[in-house]
C-alpha positions, 0 to 999 in steps of 0.5 A: 670490931666488925667495922674495924676488921673491914677497915683493916682489910681495906687498908692492908690490901691497899697498903700492900699493893701500894708498897709492892708497886712502890718497890717495882717503881724503885726497881725501874728507877734503879734501871733508869739512873742506877742504884748508887753513885753521885748522880743518883744520890743528888736526885735522891736528896732532892726528891726527899726534900719535900718529904723532910719538909712535910713528913712530921706535919703529915704524921704529926699535925694532921694525925694529932690535930685533924683526926680528933677535931674532925671526929668532934666536928662530925657531930655538929648539925652540918657534919663539920662542913663549915669548920672543914671549909675554913680548915681547907682554905687555911691549909691551902694558904699555908701549904702554898706559902711553905712550898714557895719559901722552900723553892726560894731556899732550895740551895740552902735545903740541899746544903742542910741535907747534903753538907758534903756534896761538892759544887757540881753535885750540889748544883745538880741536887739543887736543880732537881729540888726545884722540880721536886719541891712543888710536891710539898703542896700536893703532899699536904693536900693529899694528907689532909684529904686522906686523914679527913676521910679516915676520920669519917671512917672512909678508910680505903681511898687513902691507902689505895691512892698512892698506887696511882703515883706508882703506876704513873712513875713506872710508866714515866721512868720506862719512857725516860729509859727509852728516850735517854737510856738507863744506868748510872751517869756522871754528874756532868752528863745530866743535861736540862732535858734529863733533869726536867723529865725526871723531876717532872715525872716524880712530881706529876705522880704526887699530883695524880694521887692527890687528884684521885682522892678528890674523886672519893670525896663525895662519899663524905657528903660534904660540899666545901667552899673557900672560906677565909673567915677563920674566926669561930673554927677553934683556931686558938685551940688548934694552934695550941695543939699544932704548935708543939707538933710544928716544933716536932717538925723542926726537930725531925728536920734537924735529925734528918739533916744531920743524918743525911749530912753525915752519910753524904760524905760516903756518896760515890764511895759506899751506900749513901742517900739513894741506898738509904731511901730505898732501904727505908722503902723496904723497911716501910713495907711491913710497917705500913701493911701491918702497923698502919692497916691495923693501927689506923682504925684503932686510932679512930676508935681510941680517939672516940673513947678518949673524947668520951672520957672512957679511959678503961676502954682506951687502956684496953685498946692500947693492950689489944693493939700492941699485942696484935701488932706485936704478933705480926711485926716481930716475925716481919722484922726477923724474916726481913733481916734473914732475907736482907741481902735478897731484899737489898738486891731489889734496889741495887745494881749488883750483888756486892752493893746488895750486901752493903745495902743490906746492912742499912736495911738491917739497921732500920729493922732493929727499930721496927718493933719499938716503932710499932709500939711507939705508934700506939703510945704516941697516938694515945696522947694525940687522942687526948689532945696532948701534943706537948708530951710527944714533943718532949719525948721526941726531943729526947729521941732526937738528941740521942739520934743526932749525938750517935750520928755525929759520932759515927764518922769517928769510928765507922768506915765510909762503906758502913756509915749509912748502916751505922746511922740507921742502927743509931736511929733504931736505938734512939727509937727504942729509948723513945718508946721506953720514955713515952710508955712511962709518961703514958703510964703516969697519965692513964695508970696501969697500961698492962705493959708487963703483959704486953712485954711478956707477949712480945718476948714470947713472939721473939722466942718463936721468931728467932728459930724461924729467922734462922730457918729462913737464913738457912734457905738463903745459905742453901740457895748460894748466899750472895753468889746464888740465884737470890742475888742474881737480879732484882726479880730473883731478889724479890722471889728470894724474899718471898721464899725466905719469908714464907719459910720463916712464917711457917716455922713461926706459926708452928712454934706458936701453935706448939706452945699454944700462944693465946694470941695465935687464935686471935691473929688467925681469926683476924687474918681469915677475916682480912682475906675474906674481906 
């Protein structure tokens, strides 16, 4: 547990700094190209394409297959060097091929993810995409290097490396503003120099964060080499495991394509791709800091227990991680909902757009707690080498998300379309975690979910009045016409004030009712801060 605490501290600190600098990065980007509009949406769509192509591979194939495999390979005489050399060679070939095919299909990808863009906006997004899609290769290598470091209990670099990307991008966007000026531009005002400068900058940032991980690779003690002799590395077993997760990639891309296609109709009229991406970034701040920092070390330990067949310890790991994550995630969700408008002001041009964007953020936040529980449940299946079951409950979630997204334009005005689709995504995540937990119960027996749900309910009862207190601070500050929405920096300060008030009230209520988890959480926070 001592090593888990140290790892959590390292990941939490790195993730927090990474996400905060990421918000600063997007604040500068908003100054450069605007927080909404058809030109900004075209760039946002193009810059998200590498993530859509790769997001499920990085969170699925690598997490589901690589971490458990590297844990096993590490026990071999050479520490896994032979197998990892083969794996990195194979991954490089696949990533290069995927990147090349994606660039050839750039117009089709833009059409798939922005079905309602007109000719000029589609052409601009396609040109941006040709600059952004090479990120796929570097995203892949970054994730492969990072997950391998995690599997060998070298947790820090993977969490800290994205800061390099943010710093490079911040400096680059500042230069862009100095050379070309800032603010929104009509689609026809984007010339080749502007497009290549902006597209090249964001891709160079991803290259930089990947190179940084190579600096830390020597800590593994492994010297890898190019090896095309893929026989003998257990490729058949890996293929069987990865096959289901690759299918999840296609499903995930399908869901994203439908959602982005639906909200692309609102581009220029209300929140669309740019606001959606920025709201997701804010949403991911508490998720990454809390869930990834605490959950990632648990997953490595859980994989070791599962590999050793110690099911009782796996069940104990599940219960501890759900309750620990829940204590922090519940108040994070409620506090950010209370501070949604100031939070949205960080990445928007004005207070009016911030109010519209806050609805998108709230739509995502509804699903924060289910997503945290899903993290634990899904990775338990991965620890047992089971990627088929996660595929099944992902299909279930995707069907709900797609169905609801397609229904939204029939009932929701364009200015609320992105918010409605975000809320639908959260509802589908809730349905998914219910099914996934039931399937895990069938595999492992009693998971103590009754105890876990009761703990989550207690946290929620304490968080609601805490959120009301935070909302009261927002109203006292003048609401949308007050100082918290007067600028991005003021918005960030407002979020801090509201969050602090909400947290104090939350802790006070838990202390009054003597919640047993509070002492554990307090000790964890003290250890994290100490480290």
